[in-house]
C-alpha positions as CSV (number, residue, x, y, z in Angstrom):
1,M,49.1,-16.1,5.7
2,E,47.1,-13.1,3.5
3,R,43.3,-15.3,3.7
4,F,41.8,-17.7,6.0
5,A,38.2,-18.9,6.4
6,L,35.7,-19.5,9.5
7,K,32.9,-21.7,8.3
8,A,31.9,-22.4,11.7
9,D,28.7,-21.3,13.3
10,I,28.4,-19.5,17.1
11,T,27.6,-22.0,18.7
12,Q,30.3,-24.2,17.8
13,I,32.7,-21.2,18.7
14,V,31.0,-20.5,22.0
15,D,31.4,-24.3,23.0
16,Q,35.0,-25.3,21.8
17,F,36.4,-22.3,22.9
18,K,34.6,-22.4,26.4
19,V,33.5,-18.9,25.7
20,W,31.6,-16.8,28.8
21,A,30.1,-13.5,26.7
22,I,28.5,-12.6,23.3
23,K,29.5,-9.2,22.9
24,K,30.2,-8.6,18.8
25,P,29.8,-11.8,17.0
26,L,30.7,-11.6,13.1
27,A,29.0,-14.4,10.1
28,G,31.0,-16.9,9.2
29,R,33.1,-16.2,6.2
30,L,34.8,-18.1,3.2
31,N,37.4,-15.7,2.2
32,I,38.9,-13.4,5.1
33,A,41.6,-11.0,3.7
34,P,43.5,-8.1,5.4
35,M,42.2,-5.3,7.1
36,Q,38.3,-6.8,7.3
37,S,36.4,-6.9,10.9
38,V,36.2,-10.7,11.9
39,T,35.3,-12.1,15.1
40,I,38.0,-13.6,17.3
41,I,37.9,-14.0,21.2
42,M,39.6,-12.3,24.0
43,N,39.4,-11.6,27.9
44,D,37.1,-8.2,28.5
45,R,36.9,-5.9,31.1
46,L,35.9,-8.7,33.9
47,R,38.4,-10.8,32.4
48,Q,36.1,-13.3,31.1
49,R,36.3,-15.2,27.8
50,A,34.3,-13.3,24.8
51,I,33.9,-12.8,21.5
52,E,34.2,-9.4,19.7
53,D,34.9,-8.3,16.6
54,A,38.5,-6.7,15.3
55,R,39.9,-5.6,11.9
56,W,42.9,-8.1,10.8
57,G,45.7,-5.3,10.6
58,L,47.6,-3.6,12.6
59,Y,48.8,-1.0,10.2
60,P,49.5,1.6,10.1
61,F,50.9,1.7,13.5
62,W,53.8,-1.6,12.8
63,A,53.2,-2.2,9.3
64,K,55.8,-4.9,9.2
65,D,54.3,-7.1,11.8
66,S,51.0,-5.6,10.9
67,I,48.7,-8.6,9.3
68,N,51.2,-11.7,10.1
69,A,53.7,-11.1,13.6
70,D,57.1,-13.7,13.6
71,G,56.2,-16.0,16.1
72,E,60.1,-16.5,16.5
73,R,61.2,-13.0,17.2
74,I,57.9,-11.1,18.9
75,G,59.2,-11.3,22.7
76,S,61.9,-9.6,21.8
77,K,60.1,-6.2,20.2
78,R,59.6,-4.0,22.7
79,Y,56.8,-2.2,21.1
80,M,54.6,-5.9,21.5
81,N,55.3,-6.7,25.1
82,R,51.9,-4.9,26.4
83,M,49.4,-6.4,23.4
84,L,51.9,-10.1,24.5
85,N,51.6,-10.3,27.8
86,S,47.5,-8.6,28.6
87,R,46.5,-8.5,24.8
88,R,46.6,-12.2,24.0
89,C,43.6,-13.3,21.7
90,I,42.5,-16.4,19.6
91,V,41.4,-15.9,16.2
92,P,39.4,-19.2,15.3
93,C,39.4,-20.7,11.9
94,T,38.4,-23.5,9.7
95,G,41.5,-23.4,7.0
96,F,43.6,-21.1,5.4
97,F,45.3,-20.0,1.6
98,G,48.3,-20.4,0.4
99,W,49.3,-20.6,-3.2
100,K,51.6,-23.4,-5.1
101,R,53.1,-22.5,-7.8
102,E,53.4,-25.8,-10.3
103,E,56.2,-25.7,-13.5
104,A,53.5,-25.8,-16.3
105,A,50.8,-23.3,-14.7
106,K,51.0,-19.9,-15.8
107,E,49.8,-18.9,-12.3
108,P,49.9,-20.2,-8.7
109,R,47.4,-22.4,-7.7
110,A,45.2,-21.6,-4.5
111,M,45.4,-24.3,-1.7
112,H,43.1,-24.4,1.1
113,I,44.7,-25.7,4.2
114,V,43.5,-27.7,6.8
115,V,44.5,-29.4,10.0
116,D,43.8,-32.9,10.2
117,R,40.7,-34.1,12.3
118,Q,40.1,-30.7,13.4
119,P,37.6,-28.5,11.7
120,L,37.8,-25.6,13.6
121,F,40.4,-24.7,15.5
122,G,42.4,-21.5,17.1
123,M,45.4,-19.5,15.4
124,A,47.3,-17.3,18.3
125,G,46.6,-13.2,17.9
126,V,47.7,-10.1,19.8
127,Y,45.2,-7.3,19.3
128,D,45.9,-3.0,20.0
129,V,42.6,-1.4,21.5
130,W,42.0,2.7,21.0
131,T,39.4,5.0,20.9
132,S,38.2,6.3,18.1
133,P,37.4,10.0,18.0
134,K,33.5,9.5,17.7
135,G,34.5,7.6,21.1
136,V,33.7,4.1,19.8
137,E,35.9,1.4,21.3
138,E,38.4,0.0,18.2
139,R,40.3,-3.5,17.9
140,A,42.6,-4.9,15.6
141,F,45.1,-8.0,15.3
142,T,47.9,-9.7,13.8
143,I,48.5,-13.5,13.6
144,L,51.7,-15.2,14.8
145,T,53.4,-17.3,12.4
146,M,55.9,-19.9,12.1
147,P,58.3,-21.0,9.4
148,A,56.7,-24.3,7.3
149,S,58.6,-27.7,7.6
150,G,58.2,-30.7,5.1
151,P,56.9,-30.7,1.2
152,M,54.7,-27.6,2.2
153,A,57.5,-25.3,2.9
154,A,58.8,-25.4,-0.9
155,W,55.5,-23.3,-1.6
156,Q,53.9,-21.7,1.6
157,E,56.9,-19.6,3.5
158,R,55.0,-20.2,7.0
159,L,52.4,-21.0,8.2
160,P,49.6,-19.6,11.6
161,V,50.5,-20.6,15.0
162,I,47.9,-23.4,15.7
163,L,46.6,-23.8,19.8
164,D,46.1,-26.8,21.1
165,E,43.2,-27.1,23.9
166,E,46.3,-26.7,26.4
167,G,47.4,-23.8,24.5
168,V,44.3,-21.7,23.8
169,E,43.5,-22.6,27.8
170,A,47.4,-20.9,28.6
171,W,47.1,-17.8,26.2
172,L,43.9,-16.6,27.2
173,N,44.5,-17.1,30.8
174,P,44.3,-13.4,32.5
175,E,46.7,-15.1,35.1
176,L,49.7,-15.3,32.9
177,A,50.7,-12.2,32.6
178,D,54.2,-12.8,31.0
179,Y,54.3,-14.2,27.7
180,G,57.3,-16.2,28.9
181,M,55.0,-18.0,30.8
182,V,53.0,-18.9,27.8
183,R,55.6,-18.8,25.2
184,T,56.4,-22.5,25.0
185,H,52.9,-22.8,23.0
186,V,53.8,-20.5,20.1
187,Q,55.3,-23.4,17.9
188,P,54.3,-24.9,14.3
189,L,52.8,-27.8,13.8
190,E,54.1,-31.1,12.3
191,P,53.8,-31.2,8.8
192,F,51.4,-34.3,8.9
193,Q,48.9,-33.1,11.0
194,L,47.9,-30.9,7.8
195,R,46.6,-31.1,4.3
196,A,46.0,-28.8,1.5
197,Y,44.2,-29.1,-1.1
198,P,43.2,-27.1,-4.4
199,V,40.7,-24.7,-4.6
200,T,39.4,-22.2,-7.0
201,N,41.6,-18.9,-7.9
202,A,38.8,-16.7,-7.5
203,V,40.2,-16.4,-3.8
204,V,42.6,-13.9,-4.4
205,D,40.0,-11.8,-5.0
206,E,38.8,-10.4,-1.7
207,R,35.5,-9.4,-2.6
208,Y,34.4,-12.8,-3.7
209,E,32.6,-15.0,-1.3
210,A,31.0,-18.4,-2.5
211,P,31.0,-21.7,-1.1
212,D,34.1,-23.1,-3.6
213,C,36.4,-21.2,-1.5
214,V,36.6,-24.1,0.5
215,L,35.3,-26.7,-2.1
216,E,38.0,-28.9,-3.1
217,L,39.2,-29.3,-7.1
218,G,39.5,-32.5,-8.6
219,L,43.6,-31.6,-9.4
220,G,44.7,-34.1,-6.8
221,T,46.0,-33.0,-3.2
222,M,48.7,-33.6,-0.9
């Protein structure tokens, strides 16, 4: 996954994810790309649920898992242990993008993928934190993914791990300081829970930010 959208205001995010503190909220975005700063939900030093900002991408520290980390194998990677145990986060999202290749088309069609009856949802992530030479605390995160299934798997190889309400509570519970206690929530959604529809191919350009990024084209849906 290389693009996602967050078409929700701060009040919606606070209410749905039971946020206690708003530290560094960022405006909603329709075409979020790697290496950009976005809103995440994490536990602060007081172990309260807070909204912070973070860069999408752990690169250059662990390039292979920089943007997306394999949810099936992440638990076996030692360098991820600290983040999995105590630096889990939720990445709020309203939809994400994939690219579907049609036989007669010259280029893949951008598709916007949403969760049925869930206009705002949380993707499972882990983050790292460090202090810059200027003394500023910086954060970066990666999103856990799982293999896609059903018809969508023909053109979208992997999907983000999307947590239900119980999963969000467990993922952000500071008392569950062992990844093994939350591993059961790292599961793919069933195909019937997702809907994909075509949108403008302009989303390929990370600088493009307009309403039609998430506006359905009249090309049919799947």
